[in-house]
KELUMMAR-326977 format. One record per residue: x negated, y negated, z negated of N, C-alpha, C in turn; residue number from 1. Coordinates in steps of 0.05 Angstrom, whole numbers, plus 5000, padded with zeros to 4 digits. Each point is the difference from the previous one (the first is absolute). Layout:
X:Y:Z:X:Y:Z:X:Y:Z:NUM
...
// end
This chain:
5204:5054:5061:4991:4974:4990:4986:4984:5021:1
4983:5014:5016:4985:4986:5021:5019:4988:5021:2
5020:5015:5009:5018:4990:5020:5016:4977:4990:3
5010:5001:4975:5015:4978:4988:4984:4975:4997:4
4975:5003:4991:4983:4976:4997:4993:4988:5027:5
4995:5017:5019:4993:4991:5027:5024:4986:5013:6
5024:5012:4998:5024:4989:5011:5008:4973:4988:7
4991:4996:4976:5005:4974:4986:4980:4978:5008:8
4982:5007:5018:4981:4980:5010:4974:4999:4984:9
4995:5019:4983:4975:5000:4984:4978:5016:5013:10
4975:4993:4994:4978:5017:5008:4998:5021:4978:11
4992:5024:5008:4999:5023:4982:4971:5012:5000:12
4990:5005:4976:4975:5014:4997:5005:5026:4986:13
4992:5022:5012:5004:5026:4988:4973:5011:4990:14
4998:5004:4974:4976:5012:4989:5003:5030:5002:15
4982:5012:5016:5002:5029:5005:4990:5016:4977:16
5010:5025:4997:4992:5017:4978:4971:5010:5004:17
4983:4996:4981:4972:5010:5002:4998:5030:4995:18
5018:5010:4984:4999:5028:4992:5014:5019:5020:19
5012:4989:5020:5014:5016:5021:4992:4990:5027:20
4975:5007:5009:4990:4989:5025:5016:5008:5025:21
5012:5023:5001:5016:5007:5023:5025:4983:5002:22
5013:4995:4976:5023:4983:4999:4992:4972:5008:23
4978:4990:4990:4990:4973:5007:4996:4997:5029:24
4988:5021:5012:4994:4999:5029:5027:4999:5016:25
5020:5015:4992:5025:5000:5013:5014:4973:4997:26
5001:4989:4976:5013:4974:4995:4986:4978:5016:27
4973:5001:5001:4986:4979:5016:5008:5003:5030:28
5001:5024:5010:5007:5005:5028:5029:4990:5005:29
5018:5006:4981:5028:4992:5003:5003:4970:5001:30
4985:4986:4983:5001:4971:4999:4989:4988:5027:31
4978:5011:5009:4987:4990:5024:5018:5005:5025:32
5015:5022:5000:5017:5006:5023:5027:4985:4999:33
5008:4992:4976:5027:4988:4997:5000:4970:5000:34
4980:4987:4988:5000:4971:4997:4978:4987:5017:35
5005:4977:5010:4982:4985:5017:4985:4979:4984:36
4975:4996:5006:4984:4979:4987:4994:5006:4971:37
4999:4978:4984:4992:5003:4972:5024:4995:4981:38
5024:5004:5010:5024:4996:4984:5003:5022:4979:39
4991:5024:5006:4999:5023:4981:4973:5012:5003:40
4984:4999:4979:4973:5011:5000:4997:5020:4978:41
4980:5018:5003:4994:5019:4980:4971:4997:4991:42
4996:5004:4975:4973:4999:4989:4995:5025:4982:43
4976:5009:4999:4994:5022:4982:4975:4993:4984:44
4978:5012:5006:4976:4995:4984:4986:4973:5005:45
5008:4986:5022:4987:4975:5005:5007:4978:4979:46
5022:5004:4986:5007:4982:4979:5009:5016:4975:47
4989:4992:4977:5010:5013:4976:5027:4989:4993:48
5014:5013:4982:5026:4990:4991:4997:4972:4987:49
4979:4997:4985:4995:4974:4987:4996:4978:5020:50
4984:5005:5021:4995:4981:5021:5025:4993:5015:51
5016:5020:5005:5025:4996:5014:5019:4983:4984:52
5002:5005:4974:5018:4984:4983:4990:4971:4997:53
4975:4995:5004:4989:4973:4998:5010:4982:5022:54
5013:5012:5020:5011:4984:5023:5026:4986:4994:55
5010:5004:4976:5024:4985:4991:5024:5003:5018:56
5011:5024:5000:5025:5006:5015:5024:4990:4985:57
5022:4995:5014:5025:4992:4987:5014:5024:4988:58
4995:5024:5012:5014:5024:4991:4982:5024:5003:59
5000:5018:4980:4984:5024:5001:5019:5024:4993:60
4999:5020:5018:5014:5025:4995:4979:5022:4999:61
5001:5016:4980:4979:5021:4997:5012:5026:4990:62
4991:5022:5012:5005:5027:4990:4974:5007:4985:63
5002:5002:4974:4975:5003:4984:5006:5013:4973:64
4979:5004:4985:5004:5010:4973:5003:4976:4981:65
5006:5006:4975:5005:4979:4980:4975:4982:4996:66
4977:5012:5000:4975:4985:4997:4996:4980:5022:67
5004:5008:5025:4998:4982:5022:5021:4978:5000:68
5024:5007:4992:5021:4980:4998:4993:4978:4980:69
4989:5008:4977:4991:4981:4980:4978:4982:5011:70
4982:5012:5015:4978:4985:5012:5011:4979:5020:71
5018:5009:5017:5012:4982:5020:5015:4977:4987:72
5016:5006:4979:5014:4979:4986:4981:4980:4988:73
4978:5010:4988:4980:4982:4988:4987:4982:5021:74
4993:5012:5023:4986:4985:5021:5019:4979:5013:75
5026:5005:5000:5018:4982:5015:5016:4982:4982:76
4997:5002:4974:5016:4985:4981:4996:4970:5002:77
4975:4991:5004:4995:4971:5001:5013:4987:5024:78
5003:5015:5022:5012:4990:5024:5031:5004:5000:79
5010:5012:4979:5029:5006:4997:5010:5016:5024:80
4984:5019:5009:5008:5017:5022:5021:5020:4992:81
5020:5003:5016:5021:5020:4995:4989:5027:5007:82
5003:5019:4982:4990:5027:5004:5022:5021:4996:83
5000:5020:5017:5018:5023:4996:4982:5025:5002:84
5007:5020:4983:4983:5024:4999:5018:5025:5002:85
4989:5020:5011:5009:5027:4997:4978:5015:4986:86
5006:5008:4975:4980:5013:4984:5002:5030:5004:87
4978:5012:5007:5001:5029:5005:4974:5014:4994:88
// end
């Protein structure tokens, strides 16, 4: 998803997993080594999910549970943001 969004000329924000710190560390490193500047950025504890969604993105893709998906849809509904989810 990141590569496709980036290749289409979009800026990408990746919310890192808080419950998997080693994975988050690796993903952050991979983003920093692969992309230049602020075209692809990663955030973790510095922004909550709610604060991140307040930035009014055009598109949100999330791997999350059903509860988080409902929360994301509720937060983005007024902006008519397109959302895709992988529920797991």
